C-alpha distance (Angstrom), angle and dihedral (degrees) to the residues before:
residue distance angle dihedral
M1 . . .
P2 3.83 . .
M3 3.79 114.7 .
E4 3.80 100.8 -136.7
G5 3.78 99.5 149.1
I6 3.81 119.8 -142.8
M7 3.81 117.1 -25.4
L8 3.81 130.5 -176.3
E9 3.79 118.1 179.0
S10 3.81 122.4 -169.1
V11 3.81 92.4 -31.9
K12 3.80 119.0 -178.4
K13 3.80 131.6 -177.7
S14 3.79 132.3 175.1
F15 3.79 132.6 178.4
G16 3.79 104.8 -151.8
D17 3.80 106.5 -55.8
K18 3.81 92.4 -16.3
V19 3.80 114.7 98.3
A20 3.81 106.7 -149.5
V21 3.81 100.2 173.3
R22 3.79 124.0 16.8
D23 3.81 123.0 -163.6
L24 3.80 94.6 -37.3
T25 3.79 119.8 -176.8
L26 3.80 117.0 -176.5
S27 3.81 133.5 163.2
V28 3.82 124.1 -168.5
A29 3.79 112.4 -174.0
P30 3.82 125.3 -143.7
G31 3.79 107.8 -83.3
E32 3.81 93.9 22.1
I33 3.80 126.9 123.6
R34 3.80 105.6 -155.0
G35 3.78 119.0 -165.0
L36 3.80 113.5 -141.6
L37 3.79 109.8 -159.5
G38 3.77 135.0 172.4
P39 3.80 143.3 126.3
N40 3.79 120.9 -85.3
G41 3.79 109.9 -66.4
S42 3.80 94.1 22.6
G43 3.82 94.0 122.5
K44 3.81 100.5 -102.5
S45 3.81 98.1 125.9
T46 3.81 92.7 41.3
T47 3.81 89.5 51.8
M48 3.79 92.6 51.1
K49 3.80 92.5 46.2
M50 3.80 89.9 52.1
V51 3.80 90.9 52.0
M52 3.80 87.9 51.9
G53 3.80 92.5 49.3
I54 3.82 91.6 -118.1
V55 3.81 92.0 116.0
R56 3.80 121.4 35.0
P57 3.82 116.7 -135.6
D58 3.79 120.0 -128.1
S59 3.79 89.8 -131.8
G60 3.79 141.7 -13.6
K61 3.79 134.5 63.5
I62 3.81 131.9 -81.5
S63 3.79 125.2 -173.1
L64 3.79 136.6 176.7
C65 3.80 116.9 -155.1
G66 3.80 89.1 -22.7
V67 3.83 95.0 -47.4
D68 3.80 116.9 121.0
V69 3.82 107.4 -125.1
L70 3.81 93.6 -152.5
R71 3.81 98.8 43.5
E72 3.82 98.1 37.8
P73 3.83 105.5 26.8
I74 3.82 96.6 158.6
E75 3.80 93.7 49.4
A76 3.80 90.0 47.0
K77 3.81 93.0 51.4
K78 3.80 89.9 53.9
L79 3.80 88.5 62.5
V80 3.79 101.2 48.1
G81 3.80 139.1 67.0
Y82 3.81 122.7 -157.7
V83 3.79 134.5 -160.2
P84 3.83 109.6 -176.1
E85 3.79 122.1 -155.4
F86 3.81 90.6 -107.9
P87 3.82 107.7 28.1
Y88 3.78 115.5 -149.4
L89 3.79 110.0 -141.8
Y90 3.79 128.8 178.9
E91 3.77 89.2 -112.2
Y92 3.80 97.7 -168.3
L93 3.78 90.5 61.2
T94 3.76 121.6 82.9
A95 3.80 117.1 -111.5
S96 3.81 88.1 -106.9
E97 3.81 93.1 52.0
Y98 3.79 92.6 47.6
L99 3.81 94.3 49.1
D100 3.82 89.6 46.5
F101 3.80 88.0 54.2
V102 3.81 91.9 51.4
A103 3.81 92.3 45.3
T104 3.80 90.7 51.0
A105 3.81 90.4 52.4
Y106 3.81 88.2 55.4
R107 3.83 90.9 44.0
I108 3.79 93.7 -122.3
D109 3.79 111.7 167.1
L110 3.79 118.9 -114.9
K111 3.82 97.3 -108.6
S112 3.80 94.2 47.7
R113 3.80 94.0 46.2
R114 3.80 93.2 50.7
E115 3.80 91.7 49.9
R116 3.80 92.2 46.7
V117 3.81 95.0 46.0
D118 3.80 91.7 47.8
E119 3.82 91.6 48.6
L120 3.79 94.7 50.2
L121 3.80 98.4 40.2
R122 3.80 91.9 48.7
A123 3.80 90.1 51.6
L124 3.82 89.9 50.6
Q125 3.82 93.8 42.3
M126 3.79 92.0 -118.2
N127 3.80 100.5 113.9
E128 3.81 92.2 99.9
H129 3.82 89.9 58.1
I130 3.80 97.4 50.0
N131 3.81 94.6 109.4
E132 3.80 96.0 43.1
V133 3.81 123.1 106.5
M134 3.81 108.3 -106.7
S135 3.82 95.1 -135.6
G136 3.80 86.6 83.4
F137 3.80 95.0 50.7
S138 3.80 123.0 114.9
Q139 3.80 120.5 -126.1
G140 3.80 90.4 -98.3
M141 3.81 92.3 51.0
R142 3.80 90.7 49.9
Q143 3.78 89.5 49.9
K144 3.80 90.7 53.9
I145 3.81 91.2 51.9
A146 3.82 91.0 48.8
F147 3.80 90.1 49.6
T148 3.81 91.1 48.9
A149 3.82 91.2 49.5
A150 3.82 90.4 51.2
L151 3.81 91.7 54.8
L152 3.82 100.1 41.2
H153 3.82 95.8 97.0
R154 3.83 95.2 43.3
P155 3.82 95.3 -114.6
R156 3.80 123.4 -153.0
A157 3.82 91.3 -143.8
L158 3.80 132.1 36.8
I159 3.80 129.0 -160.5
L160 3.80 110.6 -164.2
D161 3.82 122.7 -177.2
E162 3.82 109.8 -170.2
P163 3.85 91.1 -30.2
L164 3.82 94.5 175.2
N165 3.82 95.0 58.1
G166 3.79 110.9 137.4
L167 3.80 95.6 0.4
D168 3.79 121.0 135.6
P169 3.84 115.8 -124.8
R170 3.81 94.5 -97.2
S171 3.81 93.9 50.0
A172 3.80 91.0 44.9
R173 3.80 89.4 53.5
I174 3.81 91.0 50.0
V175 3.81 91.2 51.0
K176 3.81 91.1 48.9
D177 3.81 90.5 49.9
I178 3.83 90.8 49.3
L179 3.81 90.1 51.5
Q180 3.79 91.6 51.1
R181 3.81 90.0 50.6
L182 3.81 92.0 48.8
A183 3.81 90.6 49.5
G184 3.80 87.5 51.9
E185 3.80 87.4 56.3
G186 3.82 91.5 54.4
V187 3.82 101.4 -96.8
S188 3.83 114.9 150.6
I189 3.80 111.3 -134.7
I190 3.81 133.8 -167.9
F191 3.80 109.1 -163.6
S192 3.81 117.9 -171.1
T193 3.77 120.4 -171.3
H194 3.79 142.0 150.2
V195 3.81 90.9 -145.9
L196 3.78 100.0 91.0
E197 3.80 95.2 -171.9
I198 3.81 88.8 60.3
A199 3.81 91.6 48.3
E200 3.79 90.9 53.9
V201 3.81 92.8 50.1
V202 3.81 98.5 41.8
C203 3.81 105.3 33.8
G204 3.79 127.2 73.1
K205 3.81 93.6 -161.1
I206 3.78 131.4 16.4
T207 3.79 131.9 -148.1
I208 3.80 116.7 -162.8
L209 3.80 117.3 -157.6
N210 3.78 127.7 -164.6
E211 3.81 125.4 177.0
G212 3.80 90.3 -9.8
S213 3.81 97.4 -53.1
T214 3.79 135.5 98.1
I215 3.80 108.7 -108.3
A216 3.83 98.2 172.0
E217 3.78 139.4 7.2
G218 3.78 137.0 179.6
T219 3.78 142.7 72.1
A220 3.79 117.2 -42.1
Q221 3.79 88.9 -104.1
E222 3.81 91.9 50.0
L223 3.80 90.5 50.7
R224 3.80 90.5 51.9
S225 3.79 89.8 50.7
K226 3.82 94.5 46.9
M227 3.80 91.3 49.1
G228 3.80 93.6 44.8
M229 3.80 89.1 -123.6
P230 3.84 106.8 127.3
G231 3.77 113.7 -179.1
S232 3.81 92.9 16.6
T233 3.78 124.1 129.2
L234 3.78 123.7 -110.0
E235 3.81 86.3 -113.9
D236 3.83 90.5 59.0
I237 3.81 90.7 50.7
F238 3.80 92.5 46.1
L239 3.80 93.3 50.7
K240 3.80 91.7 46.7
L241 3.80 93.0 50.1
T242 3.80 95.6 45.6
G243 3.81 94.0 46.4
S244 3.79 96.6 -115.4
E245 3.80 100.8 108.2
D246 3.82 92.2 116.8
T247 3.82 93.3 75.8
E248 3.81 92.7 124.1
K249 3.81 90.9 59.4
I250 3.80 90.3 49.9
V251 3.83 92.1 51.9
E252 3.82 91.7 45.3
A253 3.80 89.7 53.7
L254 3.79 92.7 56.0
Q255 3.80 117.0 102.2
L256 3.82 97.3 -130.2
């Protein structure tokens, strides 16, 4: 099977009169961690859901590792792992029961699933909680289970929407290290976050969306060069591009 990474070509999506994504073309190579940034309502979540096959585009083409997401949805889902911003877990199952359920859906044999679950939960310091009911889990613990579930079947592509939500600094560092290792093994990763400092550290290239369109793309250094803003932070560039650089004036105007 050709390893073509994640490809979106001229993708459009509207909800009624609201255009969520307009003529978006995006290519994430094997081994690349691509940051997907944008203000609320910019089309990030819709884009990721379309890649996952959760939302159907109005037009355009999406493929994962050479598999057409629209024409071969089951084959495409076998290749990708997904961590949504707010993971939905069957909270009255134990972590073990839930991960068994996910592994069964991916048809992972019993020996392989146990080895994989043990490996990931030990890395995330969750192995001692494997037999606990998830209704008592903190947000960070839930995030670790969602991350584990996304990696169980050794996907060739990962779609991550705020994957570090609720994680303590040590766990966040472990997740970042795992992502770097997976990228080194050729996995294509889309990493969406509102924490721009994390995007700059984790992501090789960054795509900034606004109102459903790409307004800038490149490494952090390339974005600084294109904007003529050497030495600036990614946050400065982001605010300039999205037209919200006057935040200080807004705060000063508040009657605090």
